[in-house]
C-alpha positions in Angstrom: 5.6 7.0 -9.0 2.2 5.8 -7.7 -1.1 6.0 -9.4 -4.2 6.4 -7.2 -7.9 6.9 -7.4 -8.8 10.3 -6.0 -11.7 12.5 -5.0 -12.1 15.7 -7.0 -8.9 17.6 -6.4 -9.3 21.2 -5.3 -9.5 24.2 -7.5 -7.9 24.1 -11.0 -7.1 26.7 -13.5 -6.9 26.8 -17.3 -4.8 29.6 -18.7 -4.7 31.1 -15.2 -8.5 31.4 -15.0 -10.4 29.7 -12.2 -13.2 27.4 -13.1 -15.4 24.6 -11.9 -16.5 23.3 -8.6 -13.8 22.9 -6.0 -13.0 21.2 -2.7 -12.0 23.3 0.2 -8.4 24.6 0.2 -7.9 22.7 3.4 -8.6 19.3 1.7 -6.3 20.4 -1.2 -3.5 21.2 1.2 -4.0 18.0 3.1 -3.5 15.9 0.0 -0.4 17.9 -1.0 1.1 17.8 2.4 0.6 14.0 2.6 2.4 13.5 -0.8 5.2 15.8 0.3 6.3 13.2 2.8 6.9 10.6 0.0 10.1 10.5 -2.1 8.5 10.6 -5.5 8.7 13.2 -8.3 5.5 12.0 -10.1 2.0 11.0 -9.0 -0.8 9.8 -11.2 -4.5 9.9 -10.3 -7.6 8.3 -11.7 -11.3 9.2 -11.1 -10.5 12.9 -10.4 -14.0 13.9 -11.7 -13.0 17.5 -12.3 -15.3 19.6 -14.4 -12.6 20.6 -17.0 -9.1 20.0 -18.1 -6.5 22.4 -16.7 -3.5 22.9 -14.5 -2.8 24.4 -11.1 -0.2 24.9 -8.5 -1.1 22.8 -5.4 1.4 23.4 -2.6 4.7 22.3 -4.0 3.1 20.4 -6.9 2.2 21.3 -10.5 -1.1 19.5 -11.2 -2.3 18.7 -14.7 -5.8 17.3 -15.3 -7.5 15.8 -18.2 -11.2 16.4 -19.1 -14.1 14.5 -17.5 -16.4 12.2 -19.2 -19.5 13.9 -20.6 -22.7 13.7 -18.5 -24.8 15.4 -16.0 -22.0 15.1 -13.4 -18.2 15.1 -13.9 -16.9 11.5 -14.2 -13.6 9.7 -14.8 -10.6 12.1 -15.4 -6.9 11.5 -15.0 -4.3 13.8 -13.4 -0.5 14.1 -13.2 1.2 15.9 -10.3 4.8 17.0 -10.5 6.9 17.7 -7.4 8.5 21.1 -7.9 10.7 21.2 -4.8 12.5 17.9 -5.2 15.8 18.0 -7.1 16.5 15.9 -10.2 20.2 15.2 -9.9 22.6 15.4 -12.9 26.3 15.9 -13.5 25.5 19.6 -14.2 23.7 20.1 -10.9 20.1 19.7 -9.7 17.1 20.5 -11.9 13.6 21.2 -10.7 10.2 20.7 -12.4 8.5 24.0 -13.5 5.5 24.8 -15.7 7.8 24.9 -18.7 8.8 21.3 -18.0 5.5 19.8 -19.1 3.6 19.7 -22.4 0.3 17.8 -22.6 0.2 15.9 -25.9 -3.0 13.9 -25.4 -5.9 14.4 -23.0 -9.1 12.5 -22.7 -11.3 11.3 -19.7 -9.2 8.1 -19.2 -5.8 9.0 -20.7 -3.4 11.8 -20.0 -0.1 11.8 -21.9 2.5 14.4 -21.0 6.0 15.1 -22.3 8.5 16.1 -19.6 11.8 18.0 -20.1 13.8 19.0 -17.0 17.5 19.2 -16.9 18.8 15.7 -18.1 15.3 14.3 -17.9 13.5 13.7 -21.2 10.5 11.4 -21.0 6.8 10.8 -21.4 4.3 10.0 -18.7 1.0 8.3 -19.4 -1.7 8.3 -16.7 -4.5 6.0 -17.7 -7.6 4.3 -16.2 -8.7 1.2 -18.0 -12.3 -0.2 -17.9 -13.2 -2.5 -15.0 -12.9 -6.2 -15.7 -16.7 -6.6 -15.2 -17.4 -4.3 -18.2 -18.3 -6.0 -21.5 -15.3 -7.6 -23.2 -15.9 -5.8 -26.4 -15.7 -2.5 -24.5 -12.5 -3.6 -22.8 -11.0 -4.7 -26.1 -11.9 -1.4 -27.8 -10.4 0.7 -25.0 -7.0 -1.1 -25.0 -6.8 -1.1 -28.8 -7.7 2.6 -28.9 -5.1 3.4 -26.2 -2.4 1.6 -28.2 -3.4 3.5 -31.4 -3.3 6.8 -29.6 0.0 6.4 -27.7 2.1 4.5 -30.3 2.5 7.3 -32.8 3.3 9.8 -30.0 6.2 7.9 -28.5 9.8 8.3 -29.5 12.9 6.2 -28.9 14.7 9.1 -27.2 11.9 9.8 -24.8 11.2 6.8 -22.5 7.6 6.2 -21.5 6.5 5.8 -17.9 2.9 4.5 -17.4 1.0 5.3 -14.2 -2.1 3.2 -14.5 -5.2 1.9 -12.8 -5.3 -1.0 -15.3 -8.0 -3.1 -13.6 -6.0 -6.2 -14.6 -4.0 -9.0 -13.2 -0.9 -10.5 -14.8 2.0 -12.8 -14.0 0.9 -16.3 -14.9 2.3 -15.8 -18.4 5.8 -14.3 -18.2 7.7 -12.5 -20.9 10.2 -9.7 -21.4 7.4 -7.4 -20.1 6.1 -9.4 -17.1 8.0 -11.4 -14.6 6.9 -14.1 -12.1 7.1 -12.1 -8.9 3.7 -11.6 -7.2 2.1 -13.5 -10.1 -1.7 -13.6 -10.4 -3.8 -15.3 -13.1 -3.7 -13.4 -16.3 -7.4 -12.8 -17.0 -9.0 -11.2 -20.0 -8.0 -7.6 -18.9 -4.5 -8.9 -18.1 -4.2 -10.3 -21.6 -4.9 -6.8 -23.0 -2.6 -5.1 -20.6 0.2 -7.6 -21.5 -0.5 -7.0 -25.2 -0.3 -3.2 -24.7 3.1 -3.5 -22.9 4.5 -5.7 -25.7 3.3 -3.2 -28.3 5.1 -0.3 -26.6 8.1 -2.2 -25.3 7.1 -1.6 -21.6 7.7 -3.8 -18.6 6.2 -4.0 -15.1 9.3 -3.7 -12.9 7.6 -5.0 -9.7 6.9 -8.3 -11.4 10.6 -9.1 -11.6 12.4 -10.6 -8.5 14.6 -8.3 -6.5 12.6 -5.1 -7.3 10.1 -5.1 -4.4 8.4 -7.4 -2.0 5.1 -5.5 -2.3 2.5 -6.6 -4.9 -1.2 -6.0 -5.6 -3.4 -3.0 -5.2 -3.6 -0.9 -2.0 -7.0 -0.7 -0.4 -8.0 1.5 2.5 -8.3 -0.3 5.9 -11.7 -2.0 6.2 -12.4 -1.9 2.4 
């Protein structure tokens, strides 16, 4: 379930009413058709920069967006896309995401927390975008502390939490039950706070444990 930075994503609706500035439907369809080729049920986006929070049907995806940061131009913003046409298998037969599957329980410019219920699936998904490591350390500390304070009381033992994050952090040089040694990088100041967040919420980074994947690090467009 990847988390990517994105350009503003098409036309969104809130209570079925169109609003805001939109990209062309062609760009919207191109993004959706590209994601349809991948075998994932969930996609997280950061830097969506949409003018308002809302939801929309984008091809075979249900798209939920958080609000932008206040300012002259939309900034920040997180989004969660759910694949509606891909079955979730269970002993009782396949289930599919629908609008009734999702309830947004927290929404802010850099955090979007959604409860998902679909067939046997009962979980929470947090899409988040942490401050860049070059921001002042006090700002970074406040953001991670606030995120823990927001998310902790909204979690439940019977509803596992999946985090799709642009964490702007490196981890691996200090291992724990949350972080393994695979693909290790030096745990810098932002990594310390990411690690602390995972410990507080009993999370782990699966790709840091051997045998999970051979791919590590952040994707960058060719030539970047």
